[in-house]
FIKOLZA-1660 file (N, C-alpha, C; in steps of 0.1 Angstrom, whole numbers, plus 5000, padded with zeros to 4 digits):
% residues 155
   i   px   py   pz ch aa at
   1 1370 6118 4693  A  M  N
   1 1373 6124 4702  A  M CA
   1 1380 6133 4702  A  M  C
   2 1377 6148 4709  A  T  N
   2 1387 6160 4709  A  T CA
   2 1401 6159 4710  A  T  C
   3 1408 6166 4708  A  W  N
   3 1420 6167 4712  A  W CA
   3 1420 6171 4728  A  W  C
   4 1409 6176 4731  A  A  N
   4 1411 6179 4742  A  A CA
   4 1408 6169 4755  A  A  C
   5 1398 6164 4750  A  D  N
   5 1397 6146 4757  A  D CA
   5 1407 6139 4758  A  D  C
   6 1413 6139 4745  A  F  N
   6 1427 6128 4745  A  F CA
   6 1438 6136 4753  A  F  C
   7 1437 6148 4756  A  W  N
   7 1449 6156 4767  A  W CA
   7 1442 6148 4778  A  W  C
   8 1432 6155 4785  A  A  N
   8 1424 6153 4797  A  A CA
   8 1430 6139 4802  A  A  C
   9 1424 6130 4790  A  L  N
   9 1425 6118 4798  A  L CA
   9 1439 6112 4799  A  L  C
  10 1451 6117 4792  A  I  N
  10 1463 6114 4790  A  I CA
  10 1470 6118 4800  A  I  C
  11 1465 6138 4811  A  A  N
  11 1466 6138 4825  A  A CA
  11 1464 6128 4841  A  A  C
  12 1456 6118 4835  A  T  N
  12 1458 6109 4841  A  T CA
  12 1471 6101 4845  A  T  C
  13 1479 6106 4838  A  L  N
  13 1492 6102 4839  A  L CA
  13 1507 6105 4849  A  L  C
  14 1495 6115 4849  A  N  N
  14 1508 6124 4863  A  N CA
  14 1520 6130 4851  A  N  C
  15 1522 6130 4839  A  G  N
  15 1534 6136 4831  A  G CA
  15 1540 6120 4827  A  G  C
  16 1540 6109 4836  A  E  N
  16 1547 6097 4833  A  E CA
  16 1540 6085 4827  A  E  C
  17 1547 6078 4819  A  A  N
  17 1538 6065 4819  A  A CA
  17 1544 6054 4825  A  A  C
  18 1545 6051 4839  A  T  N
  18 1550 6042 4849  A  T CA
  18 1536 6030 4846  A  T  C
  19 1540 6021 4851  A  E  N
  19 1530 6009 4847  A  E CA
  19 1514 6014 4856  A  E  C
  20 1518 6017 4871  A  E  N
  20 1505 6024 4876  A  E CA
  20 1498 6034 4871  A  E  C
  21 1506 6044 4869  A  N  N
  21 1494 6053 4857  A  N CA
  21 1487 6049 4845  A  N  C
  22 1493 6042 4840  A  C  N
  22 1489 6037 4828  A  C CA
  22 1481 6026 4829  A  C  C
  23 1482 6017 4841  A  R  N
  23 1467 6011 4842  A  R CA
  23 1457 6017 4846  A  R  C
  24 1462 6029 4851  A  R  N
  24 1450 6038 4856  A  R CA
  24 1441 6045 4844  A  R  C
  25 1450 6046 4835  A  L  N
  25 1446 6052 4828  A  L CA
  25 1437 6045 4817  A  L  C
  26 1439 6025 4812  A  A  N
  26 1435 6019 4805  A  A CA
  26 1421 6016 4816  A  A  C
  27 1421 6018 4831  A  Q  N
  27 1412 6015 4834  A  Q CA
  27 1401 6024 4833  A  Q  C
  28 1404 6039 4832  A  E  N
  28 1392 6052 4830  A  E CA
  28 1386 6050 4818  A  E  C
  29 1397 6043 4809  A  L  N
  29 1395 6040 4796  A  L CA
  29 1382 6032 4789  A  L  C
  30 1383 6021 4799  A  S  N
  30 1381 6010 4795  A  S CA
  30 1362 6013 4803  A  S  C
  31 1364 6024 4807  A  R  N
  31 1351 6027 4812  A  R CA
  31 1337 6034 4805  A  R  C
  32 1344 6039 4793  A  R  N
  32 1343 6047 4785  A  R CA
  32 1333 6036 4772  A  R  C
  33 1325 6040 4763  A  P  N
  33 1325 6033 4748  A  P CA
  33 1336 6029 4740  A  P  C
  34 1334 6018 4736  A  V  N
  34 1343 6014 4729  A  V CA
  34 1345 6024 4719  A  V  C
  35 1337 6032 4715  A  A  N
  35 1341 6042 4708  A  A CA
  35 1350 6053 4705  A  A  C
  36 1350 6054 4722  A  D  N
  36 1360 6060 4727  A  D CA
  36 1375 6055 4729  A  D  C
  37 1377 6045 4732  A  I  N
  37 1387 6036 4735  A  I CA
  37 1398 6038 4718  A  I  C
  38 1386 6036 4710  A  I  N
  38 1391 6036 4692  A  I CA
  38 1396 6049 4694  A  I  C
  39 1387 6059 4691  A  A  N
  39 1394 6072 4692  A  A CA
  39 1403 6077 4699  A  A  C
  40 1405 6070 4712  A  F  N
  40 1418 6078 4719  A  F CA
  40 1432 6068 4713  A  F  C
  41 1432 6056 4707  A  A  N
  41 1438 6055 4699  A  A CA
  41 1444 6057 4686  A  A  C
  42 1435 6066 4685  A  E  N
  42 1437 6070 4664  A  E CA
  42 1442 6085 4672  A  E  C
  43 1438 6095 4682  A  R  N
  43 1449 6105 4684  A  R CA
  43 1459 6100 4692  A  R  C
  44 1462 6085 4701  A  H  N
  44 1475 6089 4701  A  H CA
  44 1485 6082 4693  A  H  C
  45 1481 6074 4687  A  A  N
  45 1483 6073 4673  A  A CA
  45 1495 6087 4664  A  A  C
  46 1484 6092 4662  A  E  N
  46 1484 6108 4653  A  E CA
  46 1496 6114 4658  A  E  C
  47 1495 6117 4676  A  A  N
  47 1506 6123 4685  A  A CA
  47 1518 6120 4683  A  A  C
  48 1518 6110 4683  A  L  N
  48 1535 6098 4683  A  L CA
  48 1539 6104 4668  A  L  C
  49 1529 6099 4657  A  Y  N
  49 1530 6098 4642  A  Y CA
  49 1535 6116 4644  A  Y  C
  50 1530 6124 4648  A  R  N
  50 1535 6142 4644  A  R CA
  50 1544 6142 4646  A  R  C
  51 1551 6139 4658  A  L  N
  51 1563 6140 4666  A  L CA
  51 1579 6129 4658  A  L  C
  52 1572 6117 4645  A  D  N
  52 1578 6115 4642  A  D CA
  52 1587 6118 4630  A  D  C
  53 1599 6131 4634  A  Q  N
  53 1606 6140 4625  A  Q CA
  53 1622 6133 4626  A  Q  C
  54 1627 6139 4618  A  E  N
  54 1641 6135 4616  A  E CA
  54 1650 6146 4633  A  E  C
  55 1646 6159 4632  A  R  N
  55 1649 6165 4642  A  R CA
  55 1648 6161 4655  A  R  C
  56 1638 6155 4660  A  F  N
  56 1635 6146 4670  A  F CA
  56 1646 6128 4674  A  F  C
  57 1643 6125 4660  A  G  N
  57 1648 6109 4659  A  G CA
  57 1664 6113 4656  A  G  C
  58 1668 6121 4651  A  T  N
  58 1685 6125 4651  A  T CA
  58 1693 6129 4665  A  T  C
  59 1688 6130 4672  A  L  N
  59 1689 6137 4691  A  L CA
  59 1696 6131 4694  A  L  C
  60 1706 6123 4703  A  P  N
  60 1718 6114 4707  A  P CA
  60 1706 6111 4722  A  P  C
  61 1708 6097 4728  A  V  N
  61 1702 6100 4739  A  V CA
  61 1716 6104 4751  A  V  C
  62 1707 6107 4756  A  I  N
  62 1715 6125 4764  A  I CA
  62 1724 6120 4775  A  I  C
  63 1720 6107 4782  A  D  N
  63 1729 6102 4794  A  D CA
  63 1736 6084 4790  A  D  C
  64 1739 6086 4777  A  M  N
  64 1745 6076 4774  A  M CA
  64 1754 6085 4758  A  M  C
  65 1770 6071 4760  A  T  N
  65 1780 6077 4753  A  T CA
  65 1785 6063 4744  A  T  C
  66 1794 6070 4733  A  L  N
  66 1799 6055 4731  A  L CA
  66 1810 6053 4737  A  L  C
  67 1819 6042 4737  A  R  N
  67 1829 6041 4741  A  R CA
  67 1839 6054 4735  A  R  C
  68 1838 6055 4725  A  D  N
  68 1855 6070 4723  A  D CA
  68 1847 6082 4724  A  D  C
  69 1834 6076 4738  A  G  N
  69 1823 6090 4742  A  G CA
  69 1821 6104 4735  A  G  C
  70 1812 6094 4719  A  S  N
  70 1806 6107 4711  A  S CA
  70 1793 6101 4714  A  S  C
  71 1786 6110 4708  A  P  N
  71 1771 6107 4715  A  P CA
  71 1765 6097 4707  A  P  C
  72 1758 6088 4716  A  F  N
  72 1748 6076 4717  A  F CA
  72 1736 6076 4706  A  F  C
  73 1734 6078 4695  A  P  N
  73 1727 6075 4687  A  P CA
  73 1710 6069 4691  A  P  C
  74 1698 6071 4692  A  Q  N
  74 1683 6065 4689  A  Q CA
  74 1684 6056 4685  A  Q  C
  75 1683 6044 4692  A  S  N
  75 1678 6033 4680  A  S CA
  75 1661 6037 4680  A  S  C
  76 1653 6026 4663  A  S  N
  76 1641 6030 4666  A  S CA
  76 1629 6030 4677  A  S  C
  77 1637 6017 4690  A  D  N
  77 1623 6021 4698  A  D CA
  77 1629 6024 4708  A  D  C
  78 1637 6030 4705  A  V  N
  78 1641 6040 4720  A  V CA
  78 1635 6055 4712  A  V  C
  79 1634 6058 4704  A  F  N
  79 1632 6067 4694  A  F CA
  79 1612 6066 4699  A  F  C
  80 1609 6060 4696  A  L  N
  80 1593 6054 4696  A  L CA
  80 1589 6056 4713  A  L  C
  81 1595 6050 4719  A  Y  N
  81 1597 6053 4737  A  Y CA
  81 1599 6064 4739  A  Y  C
  82 1610 6072 4736  A  A  N
  82 1611 6084 4738  A  A CA
  82 1596 6099 4735  A  A  C
  83 1593 6090 4724  A  R  N
  83 1580 6101 4715  A  R CA
  83 1571 6100 4727  A  R  C
  84 1564 6083 4732  A  C  N
  84 1556 6083 4742  A  C CA
  84 1558 6091 4749  A  C  C
  85 1571 6088 4762  A  A  N
  85 1576 6102 4769  A  A CA
  85 1567 6116 4770  A  A  C
  86 1568 6115 4757  A  V  N
  86 1564 6132 4754  A  V CA
  86 1551 6133 4755  A  V  C
  87 1544 6124 4750  A  V  N
  87 1533 6124 4749  A  V CA
  87 1527 6121 4764  A  V  C
  88 1532 6109 4771  A  A  N
  88 1528 6108 4786  A  A CA
  88 1532 6122 4795  A  A  C
  89 1538 6133 4789  A  A  N
  89 1543 6144 4801  A  A CA
  89 1530 6151 4797  A  A  C
  90 1524 6150 4787  A  G  N
  90 1511 6162 4784  A  G CA
  90 1511 6173 4777  A  G  C
  91 1499 6181 4774  A  R  N
  91 1502 6188 4757  A  R CA
  91 1507 6197 4761  A  R  C
  92 1510 6206 4772  A  S  N
  92 1523 6217 4769  A  S CA
  92 1538 6209 4764  A  S  C
  93 1538 6204 4771  A  V  N
  93 1549 6198 4769  A  V CA
  93 1551 6194 4755  A  V  C
  94 1542 6186 4749  A  W  N
  94 1544 6178 4733  A  W CA
  94 1545 6192 4724  A  W  C
  95 1532 6200 4721  A  E  N
  95 1534 6215 4715  A  E CA
  95 1548 6217 4721  A  E  C
  96 1552 6224 4731  A  S  N
  96 1567 6232 4731  A  S CA
  96 1574 6221 4718  A  S  C
  97 1576 6210 4728  A  V  N
  97 1590 6203 4715  A  V CA
  97 1588 6208 4698  A  V  C
  98 1577 6213 4697  A  F  N
  98 1574 6212 4676  A  F CA
  98 1583 6227 4677  A  F  C
  99 1579 6240 4686  A  S  N
  99 1587 6249 4686  A  S CA
  99 1604 6247 4691  A  S  C
 100 1604 6244 4697  A  D  N
 100 1617 6242 4702  A  D CA
 100 1623 6228 4705  A  D  C
 101 1631 6221 4691  A  T  N
 101 1638 6210 4697  A  T CA
 101 1647 6203 4709  A  T  C
 102 1649 6214 4717  A  D  N
 102 1659 6208 4727  A  D CA
 102 1648 6203 4739  A  D  C
 103 1640 6206 4734  A  K  N
 103 1629 6205 4747  A  K CA
 103 1624 6189 4750  A  K  C
 104 1628 6181 4735  A  F  N
 104 1624 6170 4734  A  F CA
 104 1637 6162 4740  A  F  C
 105 1650 6167 4741  A  A  N
 105 1659 6160 4742  A  A CA
 105 1658 6155 4759  A  A  C
 106 1655 6161 4770  A  P  N
 106 1651 6150 4779  A  P CA
 106 1644 6137 4783  A  P  C
 107 1634 6136 4772  A  Y  N
 107 1632 6125 4769  A  Y CA
 107 1634 6111 4764  A  Y  C
 108 1647 6113 4757  A  T  N
 108 1657 6107 4749  A  T CA
 108 1666 6097 4761  A  T  C
 109 1660 6103 4774  A  S  N
 109 1671 6100 4787  A  S CA
 109 1667 6084 4788  A  S  C
 110 1674 6078 4791  A  T  N
 110 1671 6064 4799  A  T CA
 110 1662 6062 4811  A  T  C
 111 1664 6077 4820  A  E  N
 111 1651 6081 4830  A  E CA
 111 1642 6074 4827  A  E  C
 112 1634 6081 4809  A  Y  N
 112 1626 6086 4806  A  Y CA
 112 1621 6071 4799  A  Y  C
 113 1609 6061 4800  A  D  N
 113 1605 6049 4789  A  D CA
 113 1590 6052 4788  A  D  C
 114 1586 6054 4779  A  G  N
 114 1572 6056 4778  A  G CA
 114 1568 6041 4771  A  G  C
 115 1576 6035 4770  A  E  N
 115 1566 6024 4763  A  E CA
 115 1557 6020 4767  A  E  C
 116 1554 6020 4781  A  R  N
 116 1541 6015 4789  A  R CA
 116 1531 6019 4780  A  R  C
 117 1530 6033 4777  A  L  N
 117 1519 6040 4768  A  L CA
 117 1513 6036 4763  A  L  C
 118 1521 6026 4750  A  L  N
 118 1516 6021 4736  A  L CA
 118 1507 6008 4740  A  L  C
 119 1511 6005 4753  A  Y  N
 119 1496 5990 4751  A  Y CA
 119 1484 5998 4764  A  Y  C
 120 1480 6010 4767  A  V  N
 120 1466 6014 4774  A  V CA
 120 1458 6010 4763  A  V  C
 121 1453 6016 4750  A  P  N
 121 1439 6013 4744  A  P CA
 121 1441 5999 4739  A  P  C
 122 1453 5992 4738  A  D  N
 122 1448 5976 4735  A  D CA
 122 1440 5973 4753  A  D  C
 123 1448 5972 4764  A  E  N
 123 1448 5972 4775  A  E CA
 123 1430 5973 4780  A  E  C
 124 1426 5988 4773  A  A  N
 124 1419 5990 4779  A  A CA
 124 1403 5988 4772  A  A  C
 125 1407 5983 4757  A  Y  N
 125 1399 5975 4747  A  Y CA
 125 1391 5963 4761  A  Y  C
 126 1403 5956 4757  A  E  N
 126 1404 5940 4766  A  E CA
 126 1395 5940 4779  A  E  C
 127 1399 5954 4786  A  L  N
 127 1390 5947 4799  A  L CA
 127 1375 5957 4796  A  L  C
 128 1376 5965 4787  A  A  N
 128 1356 5970 4781  A  A CA
 128 1355 5958 4776  A  A  C
 129 1357 5947 4770  A  T  N
 129 1352 5942 4756  A  T CA
 129 1353 5922 4766  A  T  C
 130 1362 5920 4770  A  G  N
 130 1367 5907 4774  A  G CA
 130 1379 5902 4765  A  G  C
 131 1381 5909 4757  A  K  N
 131 1386 5905 4736  A  K CA
 131 1397 5911 4734  A  K  C
 132 1410 5902 4727  A  E  N
 132 1415 5908 4724  A  E CA
 132 1422 5920 4714  A  E  C
 133 1424 5925 4713  A  W  N
 133 1421 5934 4700  A  W CA
 133 1433 5936 4690  A  W  C
 134 1429 5928 4679  A  N  N
 134 1438 5933 4667  A  N CA
 134 1436 5941 4658  A  N  C
 135 1444 5954 4662  A  R  N
 135 1435 5969 4659  A  R CA
 135 1450 5973 4647  A  R  C
 136 1440 5983 4643  A  S  N
 136 1456 5989 4632  A  S CA
 136 1446 6008 4633  A  S  C
 137 1453 6016 4631  A  T  N
 137 1455 6028 4629  A  T CA
 137 1454 6036 4617  A  T  C
 138 1454 6047 4618  A  R  N
 138 1450 6057 4606  A  R CA
 138 1463 6059 4605  A  R  C
 139 1471 6064 4614  A  Y  N
 139 1487 6069 4614  A  Y CA
 139 1494 6056 4618  A  Y  C
 140 1503 6052 4614  A  C  N
 140 1513 6044 4618  A  C CA
 140 1524 6050 4631  A  C  C
 141 1528 6047 4637  A  Y  N
 141 1533 6053 4653  A  Y CA
 141 1545 6049 4651  A  Y  C
 142 1543 6042 4640  A  E  N
 142 1562 6033 4639  A  E CA
 142 1578 6041 4639  A  E  C
 143 1586 6041 4642  A  S  N
 143 1595 6053 4641  A  S CA
 143 1597 6053 4623  A  S  C
 144 1601 6065 4619  A  Y  N
 144 1607 6066 4607  A  Y CA
 144 1591 6061 4595  A  Y  C
 145 1578 6068 4600  A  S  N
 145 1571 6062 4591  A  S CA
 145 1563 6077 4585  A  S  C
 146 1572 6087 4594  A  N  N
 146 1561 6099 4590  A  N CA
 146 1571 6102 4578  A  N  C
 147 1561 6104 4566  A  R  N
 147 1577 6103 4556  A  R CA
 147 1581 6121 4557  A  R  C
 148 1569 6130 4557  A  D  N
 148 1571 6144 4558  A  D CA
 148 1580 6148 4569  A  D  C
 149 1586 6138 4583  A  G  N
 149 1592 6136 4590  A  G CA
 149 1603 6139 4587  A  G  C
 150 1603 6128 4573  A  W  N
 150 1621 6121 4569  A  W CA
 150 1621 6128 4560  A  W  C
 151 1622 6136 4554  A  P  N
 151 1620 6142 4540  A  P CA
 151 1637 6136 4534  A  P  C
 152 1649 6134 4540  A  D  N
 152 1659 6123 4531  A  D CA
 152 1659 6112 4535  A  D  C
 153 1648 6108 4538  A  Q  N
 153 1646 6089 4537  A  Q CA
 153 1636 6086 4523  A  Q  C
 154 1632 6096 4514  A  R  N
 154 1617 6094 4507  A  R CA
 154 1628 6086 4496  A  R  C
 155 1625 6075 4489  A  D  N
 155 1626 6071 4481  A  D CA
 155 1623 6076 4467  A  D  C
% end
């Protein structure tokens, strides 16, 4: 699957990883060959992996503060869901954050939660095959797995 194909499928989300939009994407993907579902999962994991960088992960949650008024840090899960929200927003947003970190910041808001996008490949696979998918991808999308993106975290 090309990046253009991946982003065309992501465009079916209309910019947000809502339950309804993700269900629609999973259904669309399930009508394609299993190889396309696998390829989508690979592109999705890579898109998230590329966003797994310290400059994004250390941004605070923009609509929360600690009791003393200081910035509220993103947890590993919040950071993953923010990255999913950036991907769900589409290619132009995803590409823009790499040249302007401030464009990532709005997606740390509690109003954005891209978690549902994580389950689209599995749901599509199950719809297509009737079987649960025990999958792995080339890129790990879990927060802090991109060693190049977190140079201060290296052993």
